[in-house]
C-alpha positions in Angstrom: 0.1 -0.1 0.4 2.4 2.5 0.4 4.4 2.3 -2.9 0.7 2.7 -4.0 0.8 5.9 -2.0 4.2 7.3 -2.7 2.5 7.7 -6.8 -0.2 10.6 -5.7 3.0 12.4 -4.6 5.0 11.4 -7.7 1.4 11.7 -10.6 1.3 15.7 -8.6 4.9 16.3 -9.9 5.3 15.9 -13.1 1.6 18.5 -12.8 4.1 20.7 -11.4 6.6 19.7 -14.2 4.3 22.1 -16.9 3.7 24.9 -14.5 4.3 29.1 -14.2 6.6 31.0 -12.1 4.9 31.5 -9.4 4.7 35.6 -9.3 3.8 36.4 -5.5 2.2 40.4 -6.0 2.2 41.2 -2.5 5.4 41.0 -1.8 6.4 41.6 -5.6 8.6 37.9 -5.3 9.0 35.6 -8.5 9.8 31.5 -8.1 11.1 30.0 -11.6 9.6 26.8 -12.1 13.1 25.1 -10.7 12.7 26.6 -7.5 9.2 25.6 -6.9 9.7 21.4 -8.6 12.8 22.0 -5.9 11.0 22.3 -3.1 8.3 20.6 -3.7 10.8 17.4 -4.1 12.7 18.6 -1.0 9.6 19.3 0.9 7.7 15.4 -0.2 11.0 13.7 1.0 11.2 15.1 4.5 7.3 14.4 4.8 7.8 10.2 3.7 11.1 9.9 5.1 9.2 10.8 8.5 8.5 7.2 10.0 6.6 7.5 13.0 4.4 10.3 11.0 4.7 7.9 7.9 3.5 5.2 10.4 0.6 5.5 11.9 -0.7 6.8 9.2 -0.2 4.1 7.4 -2.8 1.8 9.3 -4.9 1.9 7.2 -6.2 3.1 3.6 -8.0 6.6 4.8 -5.1 7.5 6.5 -2.6 7.0 4.2 -4.3 8.6 1.1 -4.6 11.7 3.6 -0.5 11.3 4.1 -0.8 11.5 0.8 -2.2 14.3 0.1 -1.7 16.4 2.9 1.8 17.0 1.9 0.9 17.8 -1.2 -2.3 20.2 -0.9 0.1 22.0 1.3 2.3 22.4 -0.8 -0.1 23.9 -3.3 -1.0 26.5 -0.5 2.3 28.4 -2.4 0.0 28.8 -5.7 -3.0 30.3 -3.8 -1.2 33.2 -2.7 -0.6 34.5 -6.0 -4.2 34.7 -5.6 -4.9 35.9 -2.4 -2.4 36.4 0.5 -4.5 36.6 3.0 -6.4 33.1 2.4 -3.4 31.6 2.8 -2.3 32.6 5.4 -6.2 31.7 6.8 -5.6 28.7 5.9 -2.4 28.6 7.4 -4.0 29.6 10.9 -6.4 27.2 10.6 -3.9 24.1 10.3 -2.0 26.1 13.4 -5.6 25.7 16.1 -6.6 22.0 14.4 -2.9 21.8 15.5 -3.0 22.8 19.1 -7.1 21.8 19.5 -5.9 18.5 18.1 -2.9 17.5 21.0 -4.7 19.1 23.7 -7.4 16.4 23.0 -5.7 13.6 22.2 -3.1 12.1 24.4 -2.2 9.2 22.8 0.6 10.1 20.3 -0.1 7.8 16.9 -4.4 8.7 17.3 -3.1 13.3 17.7 -1.3 12.7 14.9 -3.7 11.1 12.5 -6.3 12.3 13.1 -4.6 15.8 11.9 -3.6 14.5 8.9 -7.0 13.4 7.7 -8.1 16.9 9.1 -5.8 18.9 7.5 -6.1 17.2 4.5 -10.0 18.2 4.4 -9.2 21.1 5.5 -6.8 22.2 2.6 -9.2 20.3 0.3 -11.3 23.1 -1.3 -8.1 25.6 -1.8 -6.7 22.6 -3.7 -9.7 21.8 -6.3 -8.5 25.9 -6.9 -5.7 26.2 -7.6 -5.5 23.0 -9.4 -7.5 22.0 -10.9 -9.5 24.7 -11.6 -6.6 27.8 -11.6 -5.0 25.4 -13.2 -1.5 26.1 -10.8 -1.0 28.6 -13.2 -1.2 32.9 -12.2 -4.2 35.0 -12.6 -4.4 36.7 -15.8 -5.2 40.0 -16.9 -6.0 41.1 -19.8 -6.7 44.9 -21.8 -8.9 44.8 -24.8 -8.7 48.3 -26.2 -12.4 48.8 -27.8 -12.4 49.4 -31.8 -13.6 53.1 -30.4 -10.7 54.2 -29.2 -8.5 57.0 -30.9 -7.8 56.8 -34.1 -5.6 59.4 -34.9 -4.7 60.6 -38.5 -1.8 59.9 -40.5 -0.6 62.9 -40.3 -1.0 63.5 -36.5 2.8 64.3 -34.6 2.4 61.5 -31.9 3.0 65.3 -29.7 -0.1 65.6 -30.6 -1.6 61.7 -30.1 -0.4 61.9 -27.1 -1.5 64.7 -26.1 -4.8 64.1 -24.7 -3.1 61.7 -22.1 -0.7 63.9 -21.1 -1.7 63.9 -17.7 -2.4 60.2 -16.9 0.8 59.4 -17.8 2.9 61.0 -15.1 1.5 58.6 -12.8 3.8 56.3 -14.7 7.0 58.3 -11.8 4.8 56.3 -9.4 4.6 52.5 -10.6 7.5 50.9 -8.2 3.5 51.8 -6.0 1.2 51.0 -7.8 -0.6 47.7 -7.6 -1.5 45.6 -10.8 -4.2 47.4 -11.8 -3.3 50.2 -11.8 -0.3 49.9 -13.5 -3.1 48.0 -16.3 -5.1 51.3 -17.1 -1.4 53.2 -17.4 0.1 50.3 -19.8 -3.6 50.4 -22.2 -3.6 54.3 -22.4 0.2 53.1 -24.0 -0.8 50.4 -25.8 -3.5 52.9 -27.8 -1.1 55.7 -28.5 1.1 53.1 -29.9 -1.4 52.0 -32.0 -2.9 55.4 -33.0 0.1 56.2 -34.0 1.6 53.6 -36.1 -2.3 53.0 -37.0 -2.9 49.5 -36.6 -5.6 47.3 -35.4 -6.5 47.2 -31.9 -4.2 44.9 -29.6 -5.2 42.2 -27.0 -2.4 42.9 -23.5 -2.3 40.0 -22.1 -0.3 39.5 -18.8 1.1 36.5 -17.1 4.0 34.7 -16.6 6.0 33.4 -18.4 9.5 31.7 -18.3 13.1 31.8 -19.7 14.1 35.5 -18.8 10.8 36.3 -21.4 9.8 39.6 -20.5 7.3 40.0 -23.6 5.8 37.9 -27.0 3.5 39.2 -29.9 1.1 36.2 -31.7 0.0 37.7 -35.1 -2.5 35.3 -35.3 -4.6 36.3 -32.3 -3.5 39.8 -32.2 -2.1 39.3 -28.9 1.3 40.7 -26.7 1.7 38.9 -23.3 3.7 40.0 -20.8 5.0 38.8 -18.0 5.7 40.2 -14.6 8.7 40.7 -14.9 8.7 43.0 -17.4 6.0 45.4 -15.2 8.9 45.9 -12.9 9.9 49.3 -13.7 7.8 51.5 -15.7 10.9 51.9 -18.4 11.0 48.0 -18.6 7.5 47.7 -19.3 6.9 50.4 -22.4 10.2 49.1 -23.8 8.4 45.3 -23.7 5.1 46.9 -25.0 6.3 48.9 -27.8 9.3 45.9 -29.0 5.5 44.1 -29.2 3.6 46.9 -30.6 6.0 47.3 -34.0 6.1 43.7 -34.2 2.2 44.4 -35.1 3.0 46.9 -37.0 5.1 44.8 -39.5 3.0 42.3 -39.8 0.8 44.3 -40.7 2.8 46.1 -43.8 3.8 43.1 -43.8 0.3 41.2 -44.8 -1.1 43.9 -46.7 2.7 44.6 -49.0 2.7 42.5 -52.7 7.0 41.4 -52.2 6.2 39.4 -54.6 5.7 42.3 -57.2 9.3 43.5 -58.2 7.6 47.1 -58.1 7.1 46.7 -54.4 10.4 44.7 -53.5 12.7 46.9 -55.7 11.3 49.9 -54.1 13.4 51.7 -52.0 11.1 53.0 -50.3 9.8 49.7 -48.8 13.7 48.4 -48.4 13.1 48.0 -44.9 10.2 46.3 -44.8 11.0 44.2 -47.9 14.3 42.8 -45.5 11.2 42.5 -42.8 9.5 39.6 -45.7 12.8 37.7 -45.8 13.6 37.5 -42.7 9.2 36.0 -41.9 10.1 33.5 -44.2 13.3 32.1 -42.0 12.5 33.6 -38.5 14.7 32.6 -35.4 12.2 32.0 -32.9 14.9 30.4 -29.9 16.2 33.0 -28.0 18.8 30.6 -26.9 20.1 31.4 -29.7 20.3 34.7 -28.6 22.5 36.3 -31.3 21.3 35.1 -34.1 18.4 36.6 -32.4 18.8 39.8 -32.4 20.7 40.8 -34.9 17.5 39.9 -37.5 15.8 42.0 -39.4 12.8 41.9 -38.0 14.1 42.7 -34.2 16.5 45.1 -35.1 14.0 47.4 -36.4 10.9 46.7 -33.5 14.5 46.9 -30.7 15.5 50.4 -31.9 11.8 51.6 -31.9 11.3 50.3 -28.5 14.4 51.8 -27.7 13.5 55.7 -29.4 9.6 55.7 -27.9 11.1 55.7 -24.6 13.2 57.9 -24.7 9.6 59.9 -25.8 7.9 58.8 -22.6 10.9 60.3 -20.5 10.6 63.6 -21.8 7.0 63.4 -21.3 7.8 62.8 -17.9 9.4 65.8 -17.7 7.7 68.4 -19.3 
């Protein structure tokens, strides 16, 4: 029976293997996937090598199952902190109170441990199901979906003219470190509106969630969606730089999809030379960031990076006014 019970934590490890990073907004802490897996392995190893606890719990099938599930449920509370630190602390306090009550109530150690583990497993069942199967071990996802009726500037409008409507609101960027996620999202939406209006592109959806491998952002042209990591929002400079970089990718995609570069009158025209280089690059685009030098040297990436660097300077000038 003990081998069957060990199989439960192994199955949960496989589920953890597909999880994202953990981002605890309250403390602005990011826990990477490899740390999560290491913490889980150490925690379960210590739990299953605690001979007396296992001995007491493995006397019947109910307490044996509770023993295997309890440690998983306790560990899963770390994922609950992404939604509510207060709720996580509340569940830990309940476990502490039950521990004290059972300690006084049961004189025999084996009955105390067995009863506590079973009760603990029952108490943590709801948060465990929520974070593991409803939230699916992932962070809450924040989505910015601009309305189609948002400001659409004339192609002849300067960026200063477009941004003038938002100048006062953008001053809040200077308070970035003191803003919560929702307040940051409001500012990100303003930047998004300015960029889509200035570049003359269709509205883009932005999703703020956890990503891995030090990737700040990605643009998915099929769904016209920019995915930003919480790492990209650590400072307003990095956030604007990432957001404008990905917006420029949307701009590049719109151009490549609407210009016929198979027509030599287009591909051979110097005016479209940079756009033509994007189109050629797109045919053999390197999407592997591990090949960093090759990745950043691509025409598509170089143009987007140049644009984002220019834009962060533009927004800084706005803040200096």
